[in-house]
TIMI-630441 format. One line per 3 residues: number of its first residue (from 0); for each residue x negated, y, z of N, C-alpha, C. Coordinates in steps of 0.001 Angstrom, whole numbers. Atoms other than C-alpha are relative to their C-alpha. Layout:
NUM> X,Y,Z,X,Y,Z,X,Y,Z; ...
//
This chain:
0> -1425,175,270,-135175,79952,100274,419,-1433,357; -473,1317,-392,-133135,77082,101699,445,-784,-1232; -411,800,1149,-132678,74227,99255,1363,-644,257
3> -1348,558,-49,-129473,72328,98544,167,-971,1169; -128,1012,-1050,-130121,69400,100937,-11,630,1384; 74,-664,-1294,-131078,71704,103804,1314,727,297
6> -1232,-756,-181,-128022,73928,103266,1175,-940,244; -1070,990,-145,-125784,70862,102967,73,-494,1444; 44,487,-1375,-126904,69564,106359,373,1111,980
9> -201,-1104,-930,-126906,72965,108049,1460,472,1; -1350,-543,134,-123450,73920,106767,1078,-944,529; -984,959,-472,-121748,70786,108078,816,-622,-1110
12> -741,525,1152,-120654,69766,104579,-541,-1341,-486; 689,1203,465,-122864,66691,104323,948,-1182,-177; -908,1145,55,-120065,64194,105024,1177,233,-945
15> -1131,-328,857,-117537,66019,102832,-322,-124,-1486; 343,-114,1413,-119399,66426,99566,-501,-1330,-549; 360,1265,631,-119616,63385,97314,-770,255,-1296
18> 705,-105,1277,-121677,62666,94207,960,413,-1120; -999,-364,1010,-118478,62971,92165,272,1498,23; -219,-1443,-129,-117915,66486,93507,-1161,786,-592
21> 1193,-682,509,-121482,67507,92713,-48,-68,-1511; 12,182,1455,-121264,66068,89209,1044,902,-659; -1057,-829,576,-117968,67848,88567,-401,1474,24
24> 428,-1400,-98,-119353,71173,89817,-1037,336,-1068; 1060,-257,983,-122458,70912,87627,560,34,-1420; -569,80,1346,-120497,69880,84532,931,1171,-283
27> -971,-1071,191,-117740,72426,85006,-690,1356,-100; 678,-1293,12,-120101,75318,85730,-792,189,-1283; 737,-81,1264,-122305,74540,82732,964,229,-1174
30> -987,-188,1055,-119214,74290,80532,499,1445,-14; -464,-1385,-108,-117973,77649,81798,-1035,972,-559; 1069,-879,475,-121319,79312,81152,-122,-73,-1521
33> 66,154,1456,-121379,77892,77620,1152,716,-693; -1132,-746,551,-117896,79293,76963,-303,1501,11; 317,-1427,-109,-119057,82709,78190,-1016,404,-1069
36> 1025,-305,998,-122121,82599,75935,589,21,-1410; -635,36,1319,-120039,81628,72905,903,1207,-202; -824,-1198,77,-117595,84417,73675,-865,1241,-205
39> 916,-1119,143,-120512,86801,74027,-557,121,-1415; 497,-11,1377,-121910,85800,70641,1075,513,-960; -1109,-481,828,-118486,86439,69123,152,1523,143
42> -123,-1441,-226,-118372,89887,70722,-1114,772,-691; 1133,-683,638,-121823,90785,69391,309,308,-1461; -343,-190,1410,-120469,90374,65852,1006,1125,-208
45> -1029,-1030,116,-117708,92885,66593,-408,1329,643; 443,-1213,-687,-119716,95460,68556,-1039,751,-824; 977,-836,701,-121703,98336,67137,-1192,256,919
48> 1128,-85,-920,-124803,97611,69200,-1303,237,-750; 1345,-122,545,-128359,98664,68552,-717,-1332,216; 759,1235,-251,-130944,95855,68318,-405,-152,1460
51> 397,48,-1402,-132105,96777,71808,1181,-388,891; -1192,324,-784,-128564,96634,73192,417,-1455,-216; -329,1400,289,-127977,93290,71473,-881,-936,809
54> 918,832,-782,-131067,91816,73118,313,80,1487; -374,-159,-1400,-130006,93262,76460,1220,-853,330; -1222,763,-248,-126579,91663,76150,-273,-1499,-34
57> 358,1417,58,-128072,88300,75152,-697,-442,1287; 681,301,-1264,-130297,88414,78244,1004,-106,1135; -1054,30,-1016,-127265,89193,80404,778,-1307,-74
60> -752,1244,176,-125396,86228,78931,-787,-1213,478; 843,1124,-421,-128327,83892,79597,-11,-168,1516; 62,39,-1460,-128186,84781,83301,1371,-115,645
63> -1357,18,-533,-124412,84506,83653,175,-1130,1023; -350,939,-1085,-123414,82809,86938,-1156,-862,492; 1118,836,-447,-126920,81509,87637,-80,-75,1528
66> 36,41,-1471,-126452,82369,91346,835,-1146,560; -814,1124,-489,-123882,79556,91601,-830,-1269,202; 877,1159,-153,-126769,77094,91365,-1017,207,1129
69> 914,-320,-1090,-128557,78728,94310,800,188,1282; -655,-278,-1271,-127729,78911,98002,-87,1496,301; -1061,685,-750,-125763,80302,99709,1264,-325,-800
72> -1202,237,800,-123381,79796,96783,224,-1464,-372; -162,1318,617,-124054,76295,95418,830,-980,832; -683,1015,-806,-122912,74078,98289,1482,320,199
75> -1437,-297,-136,-119627,75904,99089,741,-18,-1337; -670,-34,1301,-118901,76333,95364,297,-1410,-532; -346,1376,360,-118975,72554,94944,1415,-313,494
78> -1338,211,-558,-115920,72488,97207,1028,910,-658; -912,-918,694,-114360,75547,95548,423,-601,-1342; -287,605,1301,-114623,73820,92162,878,-1237,148
81> -783,1214,-217,-113241,70567,93548,1452,344,343; -1353,-430,-357,-110250,72410,94986,802,335,-1253; -679,-305,1264,-109405,73712,91499,337,-1289,-759
84> -220,1251,728,-109727,70192,90119,1172,-798,560; -984,904,-597,-107524,68313,92594,1275,699,456; -1173,-735,-466,-105123,71081,93659,1,171,1515
87> -7,-355,-1416,-104340,72570,97054,438,-1151,910; -555,1042,-863,-102271,69693,98432,-989,-1137,223; 968,1091,-117,-104849,67000,97680,-1252,478,734
90> 1205,-536,-627,-107692,69253,98805,159,99,1516; -234,-145,-1434,-106090,69849,102201,-154,-1328,742; 161,1314,-628,-106298,66095,102845,-1428,-231,480
93> 1389,120,-454,-110054,66585,103328,-164,481,1438; 10,-471,-1397,-109200,68256,106658,-1278,750,347; 1198,-789,-248,-112007,70761,106447,190,941,1179
96> -36,-926,-1126,-112863,72919,109420,174,1432,-511; -133,-1415,354,-112098,76636,109442,-1363,594,-346; 1349,-498,271,-115856,77206,109460,-412,-261,-1447
99> 345,328,1386,-116292,75434,106127,832,840,-966; -837,-854,834,-113347,77328,104626,-539,1425,-27; 604,-1337,-69,-114989,80540,105807,-1239,70,-873
102> 1195,37,844,-118225,79495,104069,375,22,-1488; -453,-27,1383,-116283,78913,100841,380,1419,-420; -343,-1396,272,-114847,82414,101017,-1253,857,-47
105> 1250,-759,-45,-118276,83759,101931,-835,-175,-1246; 754,255,1228,-119872,82111,98902,587,781,-1167; -661,-761,1061,-117299,83695,96600,-285,1483,161
108> 295,-1411,-267,-117821,87062,98260,-1439,333,-374; 1399,-200,368,-121570,86716,97852,-137,72,-1520; 89,46,1462,-121073,85855,94179,480,1302,-635
111> -560,-1185,662,-118857,88804,93281,-743,1274,383; 756,-1189,-406,-121023,91271,95223,-1426,1,-547; 1372,104,501,-124226,90065,93536,-79,-292,-1494
114> -23,227,1447,-123154,89624,89907,722,1158,-672; -476,-1268,552,-122625,92685,87742,1223,-117,-894; -1213,147,805,-119820,91198,85637,1252,-72,868
117> -1143,-61,-904,-117590,91319,88721,194,1432,488; -251,-1381,-437,-115917,94638,89582,-455,291,1425; 369,-202,-1404,-116690,94109,93277,-1446,483,153
120> 1407,-416,-51,-120400,94649,92542,-111,1525,0; 87,-1442,233,-119685,98278,91603,789,816,1009; -795,-693,-1006,-117451,99126,94572,-852,248,1245
123> 851,-353,-1140,-119394,100998,97272,765,14,1321; -804,-151,-1214,-116514,101198,99733,165,-1310,753; -291,1285,-639,-115955,97498,100398,-1214,-934,-102
126> 1151,909,-40,-119015,95518,101434,417,-1423,327; -526,1321,-335,-116894,92626,102683,1519,77,-42; -1457,30,6,-113274,91524,102835,611,181,-1377
129> -485,-211,1369,-112944,91556,99042,683,-1233,-580; -635,1233,455,-111649,87974,98736,1203,-316,873; -1211,389,-707,-108105,87013,99686,-187,-1416,555
132> 290,1291,-625,-108553,84161,102169,1150,-995,-164; -1142,890,200,-105067,82768,101505,110,-475,-1443; -73,326,1430,-105223,82844,97691,-1057,820,-727
135> 1128,-713,593,-108513,83732,95980,324,598,-1361; -423,-580,1269,-106614,84540,92768,880,1234,173; -808,-1177,-303,-104669,87322,94488,-905,1085,604
138> 844,-1079,-543,-106011,90756,95521,-49,-3,1521; 135,-233,-1439,-107324,91423,99013,93,1494,271; -24,-1461,-43,-107918,95157,98524,-126,486,-1446
141> 194,-565,1327,-107942,97488,95511,-1468,374,-155; 1425,-197,238,-111503,97431,94156,-198,1089,-1053; 304,-1075,951,-112872,100559,92452,-1074,-477,-978
144> 930,466,1034,-114456,99367,89201,-324,1093,-1016; 145,-1081,979,-114610,102779,87524,-1455,311,-343; 1428,-215,292,-118428,102840,87724,-606,-1146,-817
147> 499,1192,693,-118754,99516,85886,-392,354,-1437; 439,-316,1365,-120850,99991,82689,694,-875,-1038; -724,704,1062,-119294,98945,79378,-572,-1393,-272
150> 627,1276,342,-121813,96144,78805,459,-1109,950; -463,993,-984,-120653,94401,82007,1513,-177,-52; -1433,170,258,-116999,95085,81263,205,-1021,-1114
153> -72,956,1111,-117560,93175,78023,-333,-1408,490; 319,1316,-559,-119255,90321,79903,1156,-517,840; -1154,389,-814,-116309,90301,82307,1126,-535,-876
156> -1043,469,916,-113879,89967,79390,-349,-1379,-560; 452,1325,453,-115962,87052,78084,237,-1046,1087; -198,875,-1156,-115728,85524,81563,1478,-339,162
159> -1443,228,-128,-111951,85966,81788,485,-964,-1077; -427,861,1097,-111512,84361,78386,-533,-1423,165; 556,1332,-241,-113798,81469,79334,881,-788,968
162> -886,659,-959,-111569,80676,82320,1311,-393,-680; -1233,317,721,-108496,80853,80074,-186,-1177,-949; 294,1112,910,-110133,78509,77575,-65,-1322,762
165> 95,1209,-825,-110823,76018,80363,1371,-460,489; -1266,333,-662,-107332,76179,81873,1211,37,-935; -1122,-94,926,-105202,76755,78786,976,1104,360
168> -832,-1141,-392,-103916,80085,80105,-330,1207,-876; 216,-1215,787,-103730,83583,78639,-778,1034,803; 730,-1065,-697,-106357,86187,79605,783,1301,25
171> -833,-1200,-12,-103778,88842,78719,906,11,1232; -797,86,-1222,-101563,87609,81551,-849,369,1211; 916,-313,-1110,-104555,87759,83895,-279,1500,56
174> 276,-1431,55,-105378,91293,82726,1219,808,449; -1227,-724,-361,-101762,92471,83017,260,-49,1502; -304,186,-1419,-101504,91097,86548,-1040,597,936
177> 1092,-419,-885,-104818,92449,87837,-561,1401,-247; 536,-1336,288,-105841,95672,86071,822,1049,745; -585,-1054,-835,-105134,98583,88437,961,-545,1063
180> -684,634,-1131,-103602,96095,90882,-1054,-572,942; 1117,557,-765,-106674,94174,92023,-1269,824,-215; 1176,-778,357,-109284,96247,90210,419,1293,-690
183> -308,-1306,588,-109079,99960,89392,-976,297,-1135; 797,-348,1173,-110325,100790,85877,473,1330,-573; -396,-1203,722,-110339,103982,83842,805,-417,-1240
186> -743,291,1225,-108130,104239,80765,-938,-510,-1097; 987,408,1000,-111252,103895,78609,-433,-1450,232; 368,1380,-327,-112300,100713,80421,1138,-968,-323
189> -1166,854,264,-108790,99302,80167,129,-281,-1488; -69,188,1448,-108762,99861,76401,-1089,-951,-475; 1112,870,380,-112179,98190,76099,314,-1454,357
192> -335,1366,-424,-110975,95150,78051,977,-649,-984; -1009,577,895,-107902,94636,75879,-526,-153,-1425; 618,143,1321,-109910,95252,72699,-842,-1273,-57
195> 813,1222,-57,-112303,92490,73767,885,-1243,-7; -883,1161,-74,-109465,90105,74612,638,-296,-1358; -590,192,1329,-107926,90670,71178,-977,-690,-947
198> 1025,657,820,-111218,89624,69582,-186,-1453,418; 403,1303,-526,-111792,86619,71831,1122,-1015,86; -1077,938,-300,-108379,85125,72463,893,-237,-1210
201> -917,425,1042,-106519,83229,69784,845,-1125,581; -884,917,-723,-103497,81418,71232,-69,-1421,-523; -47,1335,580,-103566,78509,68829,-1386,-528,-386
204> 1351,403,363,-107330,78305,68498,-542,-981,1022; 571,1013,-889,-108931,75191,69975,-1489,242,106; 1404,-395,-138,-112266,76495,71269,-765,-1058,778
//
């Protein structure tokens, strides 16, 4: 497996990525994972799980987003994270090549197709083209998530809430704007998602 330094040189990102960017990516990603784990622990208290299911869910939480620390995701995701930090206008001043932008989209696509808490993992129809290249927060195609098991739907809800906790936004707004617009869920899955959000999201709670 190619290591970070090799991928950095090969990808043409060596002159773009700074120590500050790397530090921010590491800190932000670890913080996100910790939010997800805390949300998961909160969900365990509200779920009627068997001991075996509880251990399974804890194992799933421990592995959340670990692929972001491995290539081909890590190097492009450093830039993806930095873009969220500085905003689109400031980020464009880096004058990145189209090739590097393509690698950033490719890293995100790799992530969602290889992590079970993302609906894209469960869609057999779309092997690529699942990320909107103009705005990664908008749909590219309608993804069929109806095969997604409940345990990963719950992890997904923990993930959505973690992002909201980081950004000070509402996961209910995200759900309203994306369920059956970006991702197709069954009525049962939709109810499970909103039930989880009601447990996890407290508007005035400082988490």
